[in-house]
C-alpha positions in Angstrom: 166.6 -51.4 10.8 163.4 -52.4 9.2 161.1 -50.7 11.3 163.1 -47.2 11.0 162.9 -47.5 7.2 159.3 -48.5 7.6 158.7 -45.2 9.4 160.4 -42.8 7.2 158.7 -44.3 4.4 155.1 -43.8 6.0 156.2 -40.2 7.1 157.3 -39.3 3.8 154.1 -40.7 2.2 152.3 -38.7 4.8 153.9 -35.5 3.9 153.5 -36.2 0.0 149.8 -36.5 0.9 149.3 -33.3 3.0 151.1 -31.3 0.0 148.7 -32.9 -2.5 146.0 -32.1 -0.5 147.1 -28.5 -0.2 147.6 -27.9 -4.0 144.2 -29.3 -4.6 142.6 -27.0 -2.3 144.8 -23.9 -3.9 143.1 -24.9 -7.4 139.6 -25.5 -5.9 140.0 -21.9 -4.7 141.7 -20.2 -7.5 138.8 -22.2 -9.9 135.9 -20.4 -7.8 137.6 -17.0 -8.0 137.8 -17.5 -12.1 134.2 -18.6 -12.3 133.0 -15.9 -9.9 135.0 -13.3 -11.7 133.6 -14.8 -15.4 129.9 -14.9 -13.7 130.2 -11.2 -12.5 131.5 -10.0 -15.8 128.9 -12.1 -17.8 126.3 -10.6 -15.6 127.6 -7.1 -15.2 124.8 -4.4 -15.6 125.6 -2.2 -18.5 123.7 1.1 -19.1 123.0 2.2 -22.6 121.3 4.8 -24.8 118.6 4.0 -27.3 117.9 6.8 -30.0 116.1 7.5 -33.4 118.1 9.4 -35.7 116.4 10.7 -38.9 117.2 12.5 -42.4 115.2 13.7 -45.1 116.0 15.4 -48.7 113.7 17.0 -51.5 114.4 15.8 -54.8 112.9 16.0 -58.6 112.1 12.7 -60.4 114.2 12.3 -63.6 112.2 9.4 -65.1 108.8 9.4 -66.7 106.7 6.5 -67.5 103.3 6.8 -69.3 100.9 3.9 -69.8 98.0 3.5 -72.4 95.7 0.6 -73.5 93.6 0.1 -76.3 91.0 -2.5 -77.3 89.0 -4.2 -80.2 85.8 -6.3 -80.1 84.4 -8.2 -82.6 82.8 -11.7 -83.4 85.5 -12.7 -85.8 88.9 -13.0 -84.1 91.0 -12.3 -87.1 88.9 -8.8 -87.9 89.4 -7.7 -84.2 93.2 -8.7 -84.5 93.5 -6.7 -87.9 91.7 -3.7 -86.2 93.8 -3.9 -83.0 97.2 -3.9 -85.1 95.9 -1.0 -87.3 95.7 0.8 -84.1 99.1 -0.2 -82.9 100.4 1.1 -86.1 98.5 4.4 -85.6 99.5 4.7 -81.8 103.3 3.9 -83.0 103.2 7.0 -85.5 101.6 9.3 -83.4 104.4 8.7 -80.6 107.0 9.4 -83.4 105.5 12.6 -84.4 105.8 13.9 -80.6 109.2 12.9 -80.7 109.1 9.7 -78.9 112.0 7.3 -80.4 111.3 3.4 -80.8 113.6 2.3 -77.8 111.3 4.6 -75.5 108.2 2.6 -76.8 107.1 -0.8 -75.3 103.9 -2.5 -76.7 102.9 -5.5 -75.0 101.4 -8.9 -76.5 97.8 -8.9 -77.3 95.3 -10.2 -74.6 92.3 -11.9 -75.8 89.3 -12.3 -74.0 85.9 -14.3 -74.8 82.8 -12.0 -73.8 79.7 -14.2 -72.9 76.5 -12.3 -71.7 73.8 -13.7 -69.6 70.3 -13.4 -70.0 67.4 -14.0 -67.8 63.9 -15.3 -68.6 60.9 -14.5 -66.8 58.8 -16.9 -67.8 61.0 -19.8 -67.5 62.8 -18.4 -64.5 66.1 -19.6 -66.0 69.5 -18.1 -67.2 71.1 -18.5 -70.5 74.8 -17.6 -71.5 75.3 -16.2 -75.3 78.6 -15.5 -76.6 79.1 -11.7 -77.1 82.4 -11.8 -79.4 86.1 -11.4 -78.5 87.6 -8.6 -77.0 91.4 -8.1 -77.7 93.5 -5.4 -75.6 96.9 -4.0 -75.8 99.1 -1.9 -73.6 101.6 0.7 -74.8 104.5 2.1 -72.4 106.5 5.2 -73.0 109.5 5.4 -70.7 111.7 8.7 -71.2 114.0 11.2 -69.3 112.6 14.0 -71.1 109.7 14.4 -68.3 108.3 17.9 -70.2 107.7 16.2 -73.4 106.1 12.9 -72.0 103.8 15.1 -69.9 102.5 16.9 -73.0 102.0 13.8 -74.6 100.1 12.5 -71.8 97.8 15.9 -72.2 97.1 15.6 -75.7 96.6 12.1 -76.2 92.8 12.7 -76.7 94.1 13.4 -80.3 94.2 9.7 -80.7 90.7 9.0 -79.1 89.2 11.3 -81.9 90.6 9.3 -84.5 88.5 6.4 -83.6 91.2 4.4 -81.1 89.7 3.4 -77.9 92.4 4.4 -75.4 92.7 4.4 -71.7 95.4 6.8 -70.7 95.9 7.3 -66.8 98.4 9.7 -65.5 102.0 9.4 -65.8 104.1 7.9 -63.4 107.3 9.6 -61.9 110.7 7.9 -60.9 114.1 8.5 -59.7 117.2 6.6 -61.2 119.8 7.6 -58.6 117.5 6.4 -55.6 120.3 3.7 -54.4 122.6 6.6 -54.1 120.2 8.9 -52.4 119.3 6.2 -49.8 123.0 5.7 -48.7 123.4 9.6 -48.2 120.3 9.6 -46.3 121.4 6.6 -44.1 124.5 8.5 -43.2 123.2 11.5 -42.2 120.5 9.7 -40.2 123.2 7.8 -38.2 125.1 10.9 -37.6 122.1 12.6 -36.1 121.3 9.6 -34.2 124.9 9.8 -32.6 124.6 13.3 -31.7 121.4 13.0 -30.1 123.0 9.9 -28.1 126.2 11.9 -27.0 123.8 15.0 -25.9 121.7 12.5 -23.6 124.9 10.8 -22.4 126.7 14.4 -21.6 123.8 15.7 -19.8 123.3 13.0 -17.5 127.0 12.9 -16.6 128.4 10.3 -18.7 130.0 9.8 -21.7 129.1 8.0 -25.0 130.7 4.5 -25.4 130.7 1.9 -28.4 127.8 1.4 -30.5 125.9 -2.0 -29.5 123.2 -2.0 -32.1 122.0 -0.3 -35.1 119.1 -0.9 -37.4 117.6 1.2 -40.4 114.2 2.2 -39.9 111.5 3.1 -42.6 112.5 4.5 -45.8 109.5 6.7 -47.2 109.2 8.6 -50.9 106.3 11.2 -50.3 105.0 14.0 -52.8 105.8 17.3 -52.0 103.2 19.4 -50.6 100.7 16.6 -50.5 98.9 15.3 -47.3 100.5 11.5 -47.8 100.7 9.7 -44.8 103.8 7.7 -43.5 103.0 3.8 -43.4 104.5 0.9 -41.4 106.0 -0.8 -44.1 107.1 2.4 -46.2 105.5 4.8 -48.7 106.5 5.0 -52.3 105.3 7.8 -54.3 105.0 7.8 -57.8 102.1 10.0 -59.0 104.3 13.4 -57.9 107.1 14.8 -60.0 108.7 16.8 -56.8 109.4 14.2 -53.8 110.9 13.9 -50.3 112.7 10.9 -49.2 113.3 10.5 -45.6 115.0 7.7 -43.5 115.4 6.5 -39.7 118.4 4.8 -38.1 118.1 3.4 -34.5 120.9 3.1 -32.5 121.8 1.9 -29.1 125.1 2.7 -27.4 127.0 2.1 -24.2 127.3 5.0 -21.5 130.6 5.0 -19.8 
């Protein structure tokens, strides 16, 4: 009786062992298929198209900025400062007569520099330094949306020089206050242009355009119209021309199905 029971027990144990090994084998096979499928999916080759779209728009500046500077030199600091403040008053009155409002004028603080002159002595072969007085400088800036008025002002500013004011006046600068909106509009148009280019390439190569994998904004440029300005890698921002052209590029990488 005991031998029979032991034999049955051993048989059952052996069966359970075989079933367990079979289950383990199946699991290993399934795991192999899953890993192989995942590896194949991960490293599956994917054909893509890379294109560059562009857009540009002509526009006219709506803000002008004119800058001027004047200075006075004297051995006495207080005397030089008094002369400079009188120049400021004359400049302010002149701009007011030309129709510039106080809000459109910006006067900087006074910059004070000491002047030193070097004198070389041929006999002693030495150089001495002497004090040449104080040089005081002040800047004035005019910003306005009335471009024609400020342009006329910049041309007629020599009237101040004739009064004895040592005025330095470079050409005015031109800006556009709606540049952010213009940039967004150009981005949309450049992206659309890039998409159309990609669709054309895919269609003519027997495929169809899929999803966008990557999109990058290219260089944003502002150049003067009718000028020979060169495009730069970091972008050009023209401030010397009233009439300008803005351009932008967009780089797209799309899947081909």
